[in-house]
Each structure stands twice: as structure tokens, then as C-alpha cells.
C-alpha positions, -999 to 999 in steps of 0.1 A, spaced: 707 743 -361 694 744 -392 708 770 -424 677 777 -452 689 777 -481 682 813 -495 709 818 -465 736 798 -481 731 794 -521 743 832 -529 774 820 -508 776 786 -531 768 807 -562 798 834 -550 827 813 -531 821 776 -553 800 780 -585 817 758 -602 825 732 -582 788 729 -571 781 724 -607 796 697 -604 779 679 -578 742 689 -592 723 663 -573 743 668 -543 733 710 -543 702 707 -567 676 704 -533 690 733 -514 691 760 -545 652 744 -552 644 751 -517 664 790 -524 640 792 -549 610 788 -529 619 812 -507 627 837 -532 664 836 -538 666 842 -576 690 815 -594 688 827 -629 669 858 -648 647 833 -676 614 825 -651 599 801 -674 631 779 -671 627 779 -633 589 771 -635 600 743 -649 635 730 -633 603 737 -602 579 714 -611 594 682 -622 630 663 -608 663 669 -632 657 638 -655 623 640 -655 598 642 -690 585 673 -692 567 679 -722 565 661 -755 581 687 -782 558 715 -789 544 717 -749 567 736 -740 576 769 -750 607 764 -766 607 805 -775 612 817 -739 632 797 -735 664 811 -758 695 799 -759 687 784 -724 673 755 -746 705 739 -750 703 722 -715 677 705 -721 678 672 -743 647 652 -759 643 617 -774 612 602 -788 596 636 -788 597 644 -751 618 668 -735 642 668 -703 660 695 -681 698 683 -681 711 713 -666 692 732 -636 690 772 -638 710 774 -610 742 764 -624 732 773 -662 750 795 -689 725 813 -705 
């Protein structure tokens, strides 16, 4: 039997969100699958697009290449080193 991400993600969000955020590397693939199937993981669509484009921690672009204004408060879930942006917190676990 296979459980689809879109079926399990809402249950995790509702009943075990804090615990899930401590297991990001284990659960990120599940939430990515759910998002691709239509599950709303966050209200900021741009944040979701960036997350789906690359694995966590991978370079997303140089400073100035991503729209920091659109990310707004969610920018705190990104880091940049050597002027290269990387996402450190996925949108399904973000508090922005």
C-alpha cells in the first residue's frame, strides 16, 4: 500500500508539526510530493517555487537574482554566503 504525500501531510501539520520540523531531512520529500499534488504548504507562492526548484541548502542564486521583496519576512529562512542565497528552512516548517 502506498500513502500519497497529499494524504499524510495535512495530518502531520495538524498533529505533529513541531516534531516534524525537527526531522526536516526525513519529511521534506513527503511535503514536496504533497505540494506538487496541490497541498498548500505555505501562503507565499514564491517561497514555494524556490523550494521546489532545488534541494534544501543548494544555491538558489546570487544576491539580487531572487526577489527578496516578494519573500518579505520569509527571507529570514534563507542565508547567504559569498553573495549566494540558500534556503535553510522549507516553507512547510516556516513561521512567516
